[in-house]
PDB file of N, H, CA, C and O in Angstrom:
ATOM      1  N   MET A   1      88.278  89.469 110.821  1.00  0.00           N
ATOM      2  CA  MET A   1      88.025  91.161 111.101  1.00  0.00           C
ATOM      3  C   MET A   1      87.084  91.240 110.650  1.00  0.00           C
ATOM      4  O   MET A   1      87.040  90.587 109.608  1.00  0.00           O
ATOM      5  N   SER A   2      85.911  91.899 110.960  1.00  0.00           N
ATOM      6  H   SER A   2      85.946  92.429 111.807  1.00  0.00           H
ATOM      7  CA  SER A   2      84.498  91.607 109.910  1.00  0.00           C
ATOM      8  C   SER A   2      84.075  93.388 109.760  1.00  0.00           C
ATOM      9  O   SER A   2      82.936  93.699 109.413  1.00  0.00           O
ATOM     10  N   GLN A   3      85.101  94.421 110.055  1.00  0.00           N
ATOM     11  H   GLN A   3      86.027  94.168 110.337  1.00  0.00           H
ATOM     12  CA  GLN A   3      85.026  95.814 109.718  1.00  0.00           C
ATOM     13  C   GLN A   3      86.321  96.222 109.200  1.00  0.00           C
ATOM     14  O   GLN A   3      87.390  95.849 109.685  1.00  0.00           O
ATOM     15  N   LEU A   4      86.165  97.205 107.935  1.00  0.00           N
ATOM     16  H   LEU A   4      85.298  97.508 107.541  1.00  0.00           H
ATOM     17  CA  LEU A   4      87.647  97.462 107.271  1.00  0.00           C
ATOM     18  C   LEU A   4      88.005  98.752 108.178  1.00  0.00           C
ATOM     19  O   LEU A   4      87.161  99.420 108.775  1.00  0.00           O
ATOM     20  N   PRO A   5      89.483  99.002 108.179  1.00  0.00           N
ATOM     21  CA  PRO A   5      89.697 100.235 108.673  1.00  0.00           C
ATOM     22  C   PRO A   5      89.354 101.385 108.294  1.00  0.00           C
ATOM     23  O   PRO A   5      88.842 101.512 107.181  1.00  0.00           O
ATOM     24  N   PRO A   6      89.534 102.374 109.042  1.00  0.00           N
ATOM     25  CA  PRO A   6      89.275 103.657 108.619  1.00  0.00           C
ATOM     26  C   PRO A   6      89.768 104.240 107.201  1.00  0.00           C
ATOM     27  O   PRO A   6      90.994 104.337 107.160  1.00  0.00           O
ATOM     28  N   ASN A   7      89.235 104.570 106.259  1.00  0.00           N
ATOM     29  H   ASN A   7      88.239 104.491 106.293  1.00  0.00           H
ATOM     30  CA  ASN A   7      89.744 105.498 104.954  1.00  0.00           C
ATOM     31  C   ASN A   7      90.162 104.088 103.737  1.00  0.00           C
ATOM     32  O   ASN A   7      90.722 104.266 102.655  1.00  0.00           O
ATOM     33  N   VAL A   8      89.699 102.714 104.306  1.00  0.00           N
ATOM     34  H   VAL A   8      89.244 102.570 105.185  1.00  0.00           H
ATOM     35  CA  VAL A   8      89.472 101.715 103.183  1.00  0.00           C
ATOM     36  C   VAL A   8      88.260 101.139 102.480  1.00  0.00           C
ATOM     37  O   VAL A   8      87.591 100.385 103.186  1.00  0.00           O
ATOM     38  N   GLU A   9      87.908 101.299 101.456  1.00  0.00           N
ATOM     39  H   GLU A   9      88.452 101.912 100.883  1.00  0.00           H
ATOM     40  CA  GLU A   9      86.566 100.977 101.345  1.00  0.00           C
ATOM     41  C   GLU A   9      86.603  99.680 100.875  1.00  0.00           C
ATOM     42  O   GLU A   9      85.493  99.180 101.060  1.00  0.00           O
ATOM     43  N   SER A  10      87.303  98.964 100.394  1.00  0.00           N
ATOM     44  H   SER A  10      88.205  99.370 100.244  1.00  0.00           H
ATOM     45  CA  SER A  10      87.303  97.224 100.368  1.00  0.00           C
ATOM     46  C   SER A  10      88.392  96.415 100.779  1.00  0.00           C
ATOM     47  O   SER A  10      89.583  96.664 100.963  1.00  0.00           O
ATOM     48  N   LYS A  11      87.601  95.232 100.893  1.00  0.00           N
ATOM     49  H   LYS A  11      86.633  95.029 100.743  1.00  0.00           H
ATOM     50  CA  LYS A  11      88.749  94.344 101.299  1.00  0.00           C
ATOM     51  C   LYS A  11      90.197  94.153 100.043  1.00  0.00           C
ATOM     52  O   LYS A  11      91.369  93.913 100.336  1.00  0.00           O
ATOM     53  N   PHE A  12      89.632  94.347  98.692  1.00  0.00           N
ATOM     54  H   PHE A  12      88.680  94.542  98.454  1.00  0.00           H
ATOM     55  CA  PHE A  12      90.926  94.413  97.931  1.00  0.00           C
ATOM     56  C   PHE A  12      91.881  95.294  98.260  1.00  0.00           C
ATOM     57  O   PHE A  12      93.083  95.043  98.350  1.00  0.00           O
ATOM     58  N   ARG A  13      91.128  96.772  98.518  1.00  0.00           N
ATOM     59  H   ARG A  13      90.152  96.976  98.445  1.00  0.00           H
ATOM     60  CA  ARG A  13      92.635  97.726  98.388  1.00  0.00           C
ATOM     61  C   ARG A  13      93.242  97.422  99.914  1.00  0.00           C
ATOM     62  O   ARG A  13      94.441  97.662 100.059  1.00  0.00           O
ATOM     63  N   LEU A  14      92.397  96.840 101.224  1.00  0.00           N
ATOM     64  H   LEU A  14      91.423  96.644 101.107  1.00  0.00           H
ATOM     65  CA  LEU A  14      92.633  96.346 102.682  1.00  0.00           C
ATOM     66  C   LEU A  14      94.274  95.623 102.311  1.00  0.00           C
ATOM     67  O   LEU A  14      95.326  96.148 102.675  1.00  0.00           O
ATOM     68  N   VAL A  15      94.164  94.114 101.386  1.00  0.00           N
ATOM     69  H   VAL A  15      93.309  93.688 101.091  1.00  0.00           H
ATOM     70  CA  VAL A  15      94.878  93.433 101.030  1.00  0.00           C
ATOM     71  C   VAL A  15      95.810  93.846 100.097  1.00  0.00           C
ATOM     72  O   VAL A  15      96.849  93.186 100.090  1.00  0.00           O
ATOM     73  N   HIS A  16      95.711  94.928  99.161  1.00  0.00           N
ATOM     74  H   HIS A  16      94.867  95.465  99.166  1.00  0.00           H
ATOM     75  CA  HIS A  16      96.935  95.294  98.712  1.00  0.00           C
ATOM     76  C   HIS A  16      97.862  96.478  99.673  1.00  0.00           C
ATOM     77  O   HIS A  16      99.039  96.666  99.366  1.00  0.00           O
ATOM     78  N   ILE A  17      97.507  96.915 100.338  1.00  0.00           N
ATOM     79  H   ILE A  17      96.550  96.763 100.588  1.00  0.00           H
ATOM     80  CA  ILE A  17      97.786  98.277 100.783  1.00  0.00           C
ATOM     81  C   ILE A  17      99.100  97.267 102.062  1.00  0.00           C
ATOM     82  O   ILE A  17     100.280  97.464 102.355  1.00  0.00           O
ATOM     83  N   ALA A  18      98.055  96.203 102.491  1.00  0.00           N
ATOM     84  H   ALA A  18      97.097  96.042 102.253  1.00  0.00           H
ATOM     85  CA  ALA A  18      98.744  95.668 103.595  1.00  0.00           C
ATOM     86  C   ALA A  18      99.923  94.598 102.891  1.00  0.00           C
ATOM     87  O   ALA A  18     100.792  94.247 103.689  1.00  0.00           O
ATOM     88  N   ALA A  19     100.029  94.109 101.651  1.00  0.00           N
ATOM     89  H   ALA A  19      99.323  94.394 101.003  1.00  0.00           H
ATOM     90  CA  ALA A  19     100.740  93.637 100.836  1.00  0.00           C
ATOM     91  C   ALA A  19     102.033  94.624 100.770  1.00  0.00           C
ATOM     92  O   ALA A  19     103.112  94.356 101.300  1.00  0.00           O
ATOM     93  N   ARG A  20     101.729  95.900  99.977  1.00  0.00           N
ATOM     94  H   ARG A  20     100.852  96.117  99.547  1.00  0.00           H
ATOM     95  CA  ARG A  20     102.982  96.564  99.939  1.00  0.00           C
ATOM     96  C   ARG A  20     103.727  97.078 101.028  1.00  0.00           C
ATOM     97  O   ARG A  20     104.953  97.184 101.058  1.00  0.00           O
ATOM     98  N   ARG A  21     102.678  97.492 102.204  1.00  0.00           N
ATOM     99  H   ARG A  21     101.682  97.406 102.180  1.00  0.00           H
ATOM    100  CA  ARG A  21     103.512  97.554 103.525  1.00  0.00           C
ATOM    101  C   ARG A  21     104.071  96.205 103.940  1.00  0.00           C
ATOM    102  O   ARG A  21     105.003  96.329 104.735  1.00  0.00           O
ATOM    103  N   ALA A  22     103.754  94.906 103.617  1.00  0.00           N
ATOM    104  H   ALA A  22     102.997  94.805 102.971  1.00  0.00           H
ATOM    105  CA  ALA A  22     104.784  93.845 104.525  1.00  0.00           C
ATOM    106  C   ALA A  22     106.050  93.458 103.135  1.00  0.00           C
ATOM    107  O   ALA A  22     106.938  92.615 103.266  1.00  0.00           O
ATOM    108  N   GLU A  23     105.818  94.347 101.808  1.00  0.00           N
ATOM    109  H   GLU A  23     105.097  95.032 101.702  1.00  0.00           H
ATOM    110  CA  GLU A  23     106.938  94.210 101.276  1.00  0.00           C
ATOM    111  C   GLU A  23     107.922  95.039 101.999  1.00  0.00           C
ATOM    112  O   GLU A  23     108.766  94.341 102.561  1.00  0.00           O
ATOM    113  N   GLN A  24     108.125  96.678 102.210  1.00  0.00           N
ATOM    114  H   GLN A  24     107.439  97.245 101.753  1.00  0.00           H
ATOM    115  CA  GLN A  24     108.746  96.911 103.153  1.00  0.00           C
ATOM    116  C   GLN A  24     109.544  96.751 104.067  1.00  0.00           C
ATOM    117  O   GLN A  24     110.718  97.100 104.187  1.00  0.00           O
ATOM    118  N   LEU A  25     108.463  95.878 105.105  1.00  0.00           N
ATOM    119  H   LEU A  25     107.509  95.594 105.007  1.00  0.00           H
ATOM    120  CA  LEU A  25     108.906  95.456 106.248  1.00  0.00           C
ATOM    121  C   LEU A  25     110.008  94.069 105.535  1.00  0.00           C
ATOM    122  O   LEU A  25     111.051  93.705 106.079  1.00  0.00           O
ATOM    123  N   VAL A  26     109.525  93.560 104.414  1.00  0.00           N
ATOM    124  H   VAL A  26     108.678  93.856 103.972  1.00  0.00           H
ATOM    125  CA  VAL A  26     110.780  92.208 104.089  1.00  0.00           C
ATOM    126  C   VAL A  26     112.034  92.980 103.998  1.00  0.00           C
ATOM    127  O   VAL A  26     113.115  92.582 104.432  1.00  0.00           O
ATOM    128  N   GLN A  27     111.801  94.248 103.335  1.00  0.00           N
ATOM    129  H   GLN A  27     110.923  94.571 102.983  1.00  0.00           H
ATOM    130  CA  GLN A  27     112.999  95.021 102.749  1.00  0.00           C
ATOM    131  C   GLN A  27     113.650  95.439 103.839  1.00  0.00           C
ATOM    132  O   GLN A  27     114.753  95.912 103.565  1.00  0.00           O
ATOM    133  N   GLY A  28     113.348  95.439 105.090  1.00  0.00           N
ATOM    134  H   GLY A  28     112.452  95.055 105.313  1.00  0.00           H
ATOM    135  CA  GLY A  28     114.255  96.183 106.135  1.00  0.00           C
ATOM    136  C   GLY A  28     113.183  97.210 106.903  1.00  0.00           C
ATOM    137  O   GLY A  28     113.185  97.201 108.134  1.00  0.00           O
ATOM    138  N   ALA A  29     112.415  97.951 106.303  1.00  0.00           N
ATOM    139  H   ALA A  29     112.413  97.958 105.303  1.00  0.00           H
ATOM    140  CA  ALA A  29     111.399  98.886 107.026  1.00  0.00           C
ATOM    141  C   ALA A  29     111.506  98.486 108.514  1.00  0.00           C
ATOM    142  O   ALA A  29     111.806  97.324 108.789  1.00  0.00           O
ATOM    143  N   ARG A  30     111.282  99.368 109.457  1.00  0.00           N
ATOM    144  H   ARG A  30     111.039 100.312 109.234  1.00  0.00           H
ATOM    145  CA  ARG A  30     110.858  99.069 110.964  1.00  0.00           C
ATOM    146  C   ARG A  30     109.362  99.266 111.064  1.00  0.00           C
ATOM    147  O   ARG A  30     108.649 100.111 110.523  1.00  0.00           O
ATOM    148  N   PRO A  31     108.953  97.916 112.194  1.00  0.00           N
ATOM    149  CA  PRO A  31     107.364  98.013 112.364  1.00  0.00           C
ATOM    150  C   PRO A  31     107.443  99.341 113.055  1.00  0.00           C
ATOM    151  O   PRO A  31     108.351  99.978 113.589  1.00  0.00           O
ATOM    152  N   LYS A  32     105.728  99.590 112.780  1.00  0.00           N
ATOM    153  H   LYS A  32     104.990  99.072 112.346  1.00  0.00           H
ATOM    154  CA  LYS A  32     105.289 101.093 113.601  1.00  0.00           C
ATOM    155  C   LYS A  32     104.814 100.511 114.889  1.00  0.00           C
ATOM    156  O   LYS A  32     104.321 101.315 115.679  1.00  0.00           O
ATOM    157  N   ILE A  33     104.871  99.292 115.233  1.00  0.00           N
ATOM    158  H   ILE A  33     105.272  98.638 114.591  1.00  0.00           H
ATOM    159  CA  ILE A  33     104.062  98.652 116.540  1.00  0.00           C
ATOM    160  C   ILE A  33     105.160  97.881 116.949  1.00  0.00           C
ATOM    161  O   ILE A  33     106.185  97.706 116.290  1.00  0.00           O
ATOM    162  N   GLU A  34     104.827  97.273 118.429  1.00  0.00           N
ATOM    163  H   GLU A  34     103.995  97.414 118.965  1.00  0.00           H
ATOM    164  CA  GLU A  34     105.214  96.269 118.916  1.00  0.00           C
ATOM    165  C   GLU A  34     104.081  94.957 118.765  1.00  0.00           C
ATOM    166  O   GLU A  34     102.952  95.088 119.239  1.00  0.00           O
ATOM    167  N   SER A  35     104.460  93.802 118.123  1.00  0.00           N
ATOM    168  H   SER A  35     105.377  93.696 117.738  1.00  0.00           H
ATOM    169  CA  SER A  35     103.436  92.833 117.764  1.00  0.00           C
ATOM    170  C   SER A  35     103.346  91.542 118.529  1.00  0.00           C
ATOM    171  O   SER A  35     104.496  91.300 118.896  1.00  0.00           O
ATOM    172  N   LYS A  36     102.787  90.890 118.816  1.00  0.00           N
ATOM    173  H   LYS A  36     101.853  91.086 118.517  1.00  0.00           H
ATOM    174  CA  LYS A  36     102.958  89.160 119.264  1.00  0.00           C
ATOM    175  C   LYS A  36     103.217  88.663 117.897  1.00  0.00           C
ATOM    176  O   LYS A  36     104.171  87.894 117.785  1.00  0.00           O
ATOM    177  N   HIS A  37     102.595  88.937 116.919  1.00  0.00           N
ATOM    178  H   HIS A  37     101.819  89.562 117.010  1.00  0.00           H
ATOM    179  CA  HIS A  37     103.021  88.355 115.498  1.00  0.00           C
ATOM    180  C   HIS A  37     104.531  88.647 115.303  1.00  0.00           C
ATOM    181  O   HIS A  37     105.246  89.561 115.715  1.00  0.00           O
ATOM    182  N   ALA A  38     104.869  87.106 114.214  1.00  0.00           N
ATOM    183  H   ALA A  38     104.288  86.364 113.879  1.00  0.00           H
ATOM    184  CA  ALA A  38     106.304  87.045 113.617  1.00  0.00           C
ATOM    185  C   ALA A  38     105.872  87.396 112.367  1.00  0.00           C
ATOM    186  O   ALA A  38     106.361  88.446 111.949  1.00  0.00           O
ATOM    187  N   LYS A  39     105.161  86.877 111.700  1.00  0.00           N
ATOM    188  H   LYS A  39     104.764  86.024 112.039  1.00  0.00           H
ATOM    189  CA  LYS A  39     104.916  87.231 110.033  1.00  0.00           C
ATOM    190  C   LYS A  39     104.724  88.461 110.176  1.00  0.00           C
ATOM    191  O   LYS A  39     104.284  89.023 111.178  1.00  0.00           O
ATOM    192  N   VAL A  40     105.117  89.032 108.958  1.00  0.00           N
ATOM    193  H   VAL A  40     105.475  88.575 108.143  1.00  0.00           H
ATOM    194  CA  VAL A  40     105.430  90.487 108.470  1.00  0.00           C
ATOM    195  C   VAL A  40     103.745  90.913 107.940  1.00  0.00           C
ATOM    196  O   VAL A  40     103.296  92.057 108.006  1.00  0.00           O
ATOM    197  N   THR A  41     102.856  89.507 107.334  1.00  0.00           N
ATOM    198  H   THR A  41     103.221  88.577 107.281  1.00  0.00           H
ATOM    199  CA  THR A  41     101.679  90.195 106.700  1.00  0.00           C
ATOM    200  C   THR A  41     100.811  90.550 108.188  1.00  0.00           C
ATOM    201  O   THR A  41     100.231  91.617 108.388  1.00  0.00           O
ATOM    202  N   ARG A  42     100.854  89.712 108.897  1.00  0.00           N
ATOM    203  H   ARG A  42     101.325  88.845 108.735  1.00  0.00           H
ATOM    204  CA  ARG A  42     100.001  90.145 110.238  1.00  0.00           C
ATOM    205  C   ARG A  42     100.481  91.630 110.667  1.00  0.00           C
ATOM    206  O   ARG A  42      99.795  92.651 110.699  1.00  0.00           O
ATOM    207  N   ILE A  43     101.689  91.488 110.949  1.00  0.00           N
ATOM    208  H   ILE A  43     102.247  90.658 110.923  1.00  0.00           H
ATOM    209  CA  ILE A  43     101.902  93.000 111.755  1.00  0.00           C
ATOM    210  C   ILE A  43     101.924  94.426 110.477  1.00  0.00           C
ATOM    211  O   ILE A  43     102.105  95.566 110.906  1.00  0.00           O
ATOM    212  N   ALA A  44     101.690  94.148 108.665  1.00  0.00           N
ATOM    213  H   ALA A  44     101.544  93.222 108.317  1.00  0.00           H
ATOM    214  CA  ALA A  44     101.514  94.937 108.456  1.00  0.00           C
ATOM    215  C   ALA A  44      99.985  95.372 108.304  1.00  0.00           C
ATOM    216  O   ALA A  44      99.617  96.538 108.168  1.00  0.00           O
ATOM    217  N   LEU A  45      98.982  94.022 108.357  1.00  0.00           N
ATOM    218  H   LEU A  45      99.281  93.074 108.468  1.00  0.00           H
ATOM    219  CA  LEU A  45      97.750  94.294 108.598  1.00  0.00           C
ATOM    220  C   LEU A  45      97.006  94.899 109.955  1.00  0.00           C
ATOM    221  O   LEU A  45      95.971  95.562 110.014  1.00  0.00           O
ATOM    222  N   GLU A  46      97.972  94.402 111.141  1.00  0.00           N
ATOM    223  H   GLU A  46      98.814  93.863 111.094  1.00  0.00           H
ATOM    224  CA  GLU A  46      98.075  95.295 112.221  1.00  0.00           C
ATOM    225  C   GLU A  46      98.098  96.952 111.976  1.00  0.00           C
ATOM    226  O   GLU A  46      97.356  97.807 112.459  1.00  0.00           O
ATOM    227  N   GLU A  47      98.831  97.043 111.370  1.00  0.00           N
ATOM    228  H   GLU A  47      99.434  96.348 110.977  1.00  0.00           H
ATOM    229  CA  GLU A  47      99.361  98.508 111.517  1.00  0.00           C
ATOM    230  C   GLU A  47      98.489  99.450 110.487  1.00  0.00           C
ATOM    231  O   GLU A  47      98.388 100.674 110.555  1.00  0.00           O
ATOM    232  N   VAL A  48      97.688  98.294 109.202  1.00  0.00           N
ATOM    233  H   VAL A  48      97.771  97.299 109.147  1.00  0.00           H
ATOM    234  CA  VAL A  48      97.053  99.236 108.549  1.00  0.00           C
ATOM    235  C   VAL A  48      95.418  99.524 109.094  1.00  0.00           C
ATOM    236  O   VAL A  48      94.657 100.439 108.781  1.00  0.00           O
ATOM    237  N   ASN A  49      95.145  97.996 110.330  1.00  0.00           N
ATOM    238  H   ASN A  49      95.764  97.253 110.584  1.00  0.00           H
ATOM    239  CA  ASN A  49      93.862  98.736 110.723  1.00  0.00           C
ATOM    240  C   ASN A  49      93.749  99.319 111.780  1.00  0.00           C
ATOM    241  O   ASN A  49      92.646  99.653 112.213  1.00  0.00           O
ATOM    242  N   LEU A  50      95.198  99.621 112.584  1.00  0.00           N
ATOM    243  H   LEU A  50      96.094  99.349 112.233  1.00  0.00           H
ATOM    244  CA  LEU A  50      95.582 100.848 113.376  1.00  0.00           C
ATOM    245  C   LEU A  50      95.369 102.061 112.776  1.00  0.00           C
ATOM    246  O   LEU A  50      95.314 103.107 113.424  1.00  0.00           O
ATOM    247  N   ASP A  51      95.169 101.966 110.881  1.00  0.00           N
ATOM    248  H   ASP A  51      95.213 101.116 110.354  1.00  0.00           H
ATOM    249  CA  ASP A  51      95.541 103.548 110.410  1.00  0.00           C
ATOM    250  C   ASP A  51      96.882 104.116 110.487  1.00  0.00           C
ATOM    251  O   ASP A  51      96.878 105.346 110.443  1.00  0.00           O
ATOM    252  N   LEU A  52      98.197 103.487 110.606  1.00  0.00           N
ATOM    253  H   LEU A  52      98.200 102.488 110.642  1.00  0.00           H
ATOM    254  CA  LEU A  52      99.539 103.635 110.850  1.00  0.00           C
ATOM    255  C   LEU A  52     100.001 103.811 109.396  1.00  0.00           C
ATOM    256  O   LEU A  52     100.972 104.479 109.041  1.00  0.00           O
ATOM    257  N   VAL A  53      99.227 103.166 108.662  1.00  0.00           N
ATOM    258  H   VAL A  53      98.438 102.623 108.950  1.00  0.00           H
ATOM    259  CA  VAL A  53     100.082 103.372 107.159  1.00  0.00           C
ATOM    260  C   VAL A  53      99.595 104.044 106.450  1.00  0.00           C
ATOM    261  O   VAL A  53      98.475 103.794 106.005  1.00  0.00           O
ATOM    262  N   ARG A  54     100.347 105.215 106.089  1.00  0.00           N
ATOM    263  H   ARG A  54     101.257 105.417 106.450  1.00  0.00           H
ATOM    264  CA  ARG A  54      99.571 106.484 104.726  1.00  0.00           C
ATOM    265  C   ARG A  54      99.414 105.490 103.724  1.00  0.00           C
ATOM    266  O   ARG A  54      99.945 104.389 103.582  1.00  0.00           O
ATOM    267  N   TRP A  55      98.454 106.200 102.966  1.00  0.00           N
ATOM    268  H   TRP A  55      98.022 107.095 103.081  1.00  0.00           H
ATOM    269  CA  TRP A  55      98.737 105.636 101.024  1.00  0.00           C
ATOM    270  C   TRP A  55      97.924 106.802 100.402  1.00  0.00           C
ATOM    271  O   TRP A  55      97.549 107.832 100.962  1.00  0.00           O
ATOM    272  N   GLN A  56      97.727 106.387  99.046  1.00  0.00           N
ATOM    273  H   GLN A  56      98.032 105.550  98.591  1.00  0.00           H
ATOM    274  CA  GLN A  56      96.849 107.228  98.559  1.00  0.00           C
ATOM    275  C   GLN A  56      97.122 106.594  97.124  1.00  0.00           C
ATOM    276  O   GLN A  56      98.115 106.074  96.615  1.00  0.00           O
ATOM    277  N   LEU A  57      95.662 106.885  96.629  1.00  0.00           N
ATOM    278  H   LEU A  57      94.855 107.307  97.043  1.00  0.00           H
ATOM    279  CA  LEU A  57      95.767 106.535  95.297  1.00  0.00           C
ATOM    280  C   LEU A  57      96.189 107.369  94.075  1.00  0.00           C
ATOM    281  O   LEU A  57      95.822 108.536  93.933  1.00  0.00           O
ATOM    282  N   ALA A  58      96.956 106.736  93.222  1.00  0.00           N
ATOM    283  H   ALA A  58      97.253 105.789  93.338  1.00  0.00           H
ATOM    284  CA  ALA A  58      98.079 106.973  92.258  1.00  0.00           C
ATOM    285  C   ALA A  58      96.991 107.826  91.395  1.00  0.00           C
ATOM    286  O   ALA A  58      95.903 107.268  91.258  1.00  0.00           O
ATOM    287  N   SER A  59      97.124 108.912  90.889  1.00  0.00           N
ATOM    288  H   SER A  59      98.008 109.365  91.000  1.00  0.00           H
ATOM    289  CA  SER A  59      96.735 109.655  89.536  1.00  0.00           C
ATOM    290  C   SER A  59      96.573 108.899  88.513  1.00  0.00           C
ATOM    291  O   SER A  59      97.391 107.990  88.649  1.00  0.00           O
ATOM    292  N   PRO A  60      95.830 108.707  87.308  1.00  0.00           N
ATOM    293  CA  PRO A  60      95.771 107.513  86.324  1.00  0.00           C
ATOM    294  C   PRO A  60      96.843 108.082  85.610  1.00  0.00           C
ATOM    295  O   PRO A  60      97.269 109.224  85.781  1.00  0.00           O
ATOM    296  N   GLU A  61      97.254 107.276  84.828  1.00  0.00           N
ATOM    297  H   GLU A  61      96.908 106.348  84.689  1.00  0.00           H
ATOM    298  CA  GLU A  61      98.433 107.209  83.841  1.00  0.00           C
ATOM    299  C   GLU A  61      97.471 107.949  82.459  1.00  0.00           C
ATOM    300  O   GLU A  61      96.390 107.589  81.993  1.00  0.00           O
ATOM    301  N   PRO A  62      98.409 109.143  82.057  1.00  0.00           N
ATOM    302  CA  PRO A  62      98.040 109.593  80.634  1.00  0.00           C
ATOM    303  C   PRO A  62      97.718 108.497  79.188  1.00  0.00           C
ATOM    304  O   PRO A  62      98.173 107.353  79.194  1.00  0.00           O
ATOM    305  N   ALA A  63      97.257 108.792  78.528  1.00  0.00           N
ATOM    306  H   ALA A  63      96.887 109.721  78.523  1.00  0.00           H
ATOM    307  CA  ALA A  63      96.793 107.440  77.756  1.00  0.00           C
ATOM    308  C   ALA A  63      97.765 107.794  76.865  1.00  0.00           C
ATOM    309  O   ALA A  63      98.176 108.928  76.614  1.00  0.00           O
ATOM    310  N   VAL A  64      98.167 106.552  76.317  1.00  0.00           N
ATOM    311  H   VAL A  64      97.833 105.631  76.520  1.00  0.00           H
ATOM    312  CA  VAL A  64      99.239 106.361  75.115  1.00  0.00           C
ATOM    313  C   VAL A  64      98.868 106.681  73.900  1.00  0.00           C
ATOM    314  O   VAL A  64      97.690 106.405  73.675  1.00  0.00           O
ATOM    315  N   GLU A  65      99.373 107.105  73.138  1.00  0.00           N
ATOM    316  H   GLU A  65     100.330 107.330  73.320  1.00  0.00           H
ATOM    317  CA  GLU A  65      98.614 107.627  71.605  1.00  0.00           C
ATOM    318  C   GLU A  65      98.825 106.341  71.087  1.00  0.00           C
ATOM    319  O   GLU A  65      99.478 105.405  71.548  1.00  0.00           O
ATOM    320  N   GLU A  66      98.037 106.459  69.845  1.00  0.00           N
ATOM    321  H   GLU A  66      97.506 107.219  69.470  1.00  0.00           H
ATOM    322  CA  GLU A  66      97.970 105.165  69.256  1.00  0.00           C
ATOM    323  C   GLU A  66      98.828 105.253  68.095  1.00  0.00           C
ATOM    324  O   GLU A  66      99.072 106.322  67.536  1.00  0.00           O
ATOM    325  N   ILE A  67      99.212 104.314  67.790  1.00  0.00           N
ATOM    326  H   ILE A  67      99.014 103.446  68.244  1.00  0.00           H
ATOM    327  CA  ILE A  67     100.518 104.050  66.735  1.00  0.00           C
ATOM    328  C   ILE A  67      99.931 103.509  65.591  1.00  0.00           C
ATOM    329  O   ILE A  67      99.366 102.419  65.683  1.00  0.00           O
ATOM    330  N   PRO A  68      99.983 104.167  64.412  1.00  0.00           N
ATOM    331  CA  PRO A  68      99.293 103.443  63.084  1.00  0.00           C
ATOM    332  C   PRO A  68     100.354 102.211  62.738  1.00  0.00           C
ATOM    333  O   PRO A  68     101.548 101.910  62.734  1.00  0.00           O
ATOM    334  N   ALA A  69      98.515 101.548  62.345  1.00  0.00           N
ATOM    335  H   ALA A  69      97.546 101.792  62.348  1.00  0.00           H
ATOM    336  CA  ALA A  69      99.241 100.089  61.989  1.00  0.00           C
ATOM    337  C   ALA A  69     100.266 100.225  61.048  1.00  0.00           C
ATOM    338  O   ALA A  69     100.606 101.407  61.107  1.00  0.00           O
ATOM    339  N   VAL A  70     100.970  99.612  60.171  1.00  0.00           N
ATOM    340  H   VAL A  70     100.694  98.652  60.123  1.00  0.00           H
ATOM    341  CA  VAL A  70     102.129  99.285  59.481  1.00  0.00           C
ATOM    342  C   VAL A  70     101.584  98.101  58.520  1.00  0.00           C
ATOM    343  O   VAL A  70     101.186  97.116  59.142  1.00  0.00           O
ATOM    344  N   ASP A  71     101.520  98.046  57.462  1.00  0.00           N
ATOM    345  H   ASP A  71     101.844  98.846  56.956  1.00  0.00           H
ATOM    346  CA  ASP A  71     101.185  97.020  56.865  1.00  0.00           C
ATOM    347  C   ASP A  71     102.775  96.218  56.231  1.00  0.00           C
ATOM    348  O   ASP A  71     103.537  96.746  55.421  1.00  0.00           O
ATOM    349  N   LEU A  72     102.931  95.020  56.790  1.00  0.00           N
ATOM    350  H   LEU A  72     102.312  94.592  57.448  1.00  0.00           H
ATOM    351  CA  LEU A  72     103.880  94.073  56.655  1.00  0.00           C
ATOM    352  C   LEU A  72     104.160  93.414  55.669  1.00  0.00           C
ATOM    353  O   LEU A  72     105.305  93.020  55.449  1.00  0.00           O
ATOM    354  N   LEU A  73     102.978  93.141  54.768  1.00  0.00           N
ATOM    355  H   LEU A  73     102.047  93.461  54.946  1.00  0.00           H
ATOM    356  CA  LEU A  73     102.960  92.411  53.617  1.00  0.00           C
ATOM    357  C   LEU A  73     103.532  92.731  52.428  1.00  0.00           C
ATOM    358  O   LEU A  73     103.017  93.674  51.828  1.00  0.00           O
ATOM    359  N   PRO A  74     104.741  92.029  51.787  1.00  0.00           N
ATOM    360  CA  PRO A  74     105.355  92.500  50.889  1.00  0.00           C
ATOM    361  C   PRO A  74     104.652  93.010  49.886  1.00  0.00           C
ATOM    362  O   PRO A  74     103.595  92.420  49.662  1.00  0.00           O
ATOM    363  N   THR A  75     104.989  94.225  48.987  1.00  0.00           N
ATOM    364  H   THR A  75     105.848  94.704  49.169  1.00  0.00           H
ATOM    365  CA  THR A  75     104.303  94.618  47.870  1.00  0.00           C
ATOM    366  C   THR A  75     104.878  94.738  46.804  1.00  0.00           C
ATOM    367  O   THR A  75     105.942  95.336  46.641  1.00  0.00           O
ATOM    368  N   GLU A  76     104.239  94.188  45.976  1.00  0.00           N
ATOM    369  H   GLU A  76     103.375  93.702  46.108  1.00  0.00           H
ATOM    370  CA  GLU A  76     105.124  93.783  44.471  1.00  0.00           C
ATOM    371  C   GLU A  76     105.255  95.085  43.235  1.00  0.00           C
ATOM    372  O   GLU A  76     105.849  94.874  42.177  1.00  0.00           O
TER     373      GLU A  76
END
């Protein structure tokens, strides 16, 4: 594969999306295509390449408030 599928800007994201889709297939989701491949990872990659897998970036999580440090040393 020399080109990335549409709407996927990096190889890292391609692998991440395909891995998540492969997990769904392992858990019993039906494939969106008829494939000559038997492995779920290959089927997932085909589905992503054909732009059949919907995905979106998650919104960033809000920052956790800092908890003030507690002095654990005994005081006399």
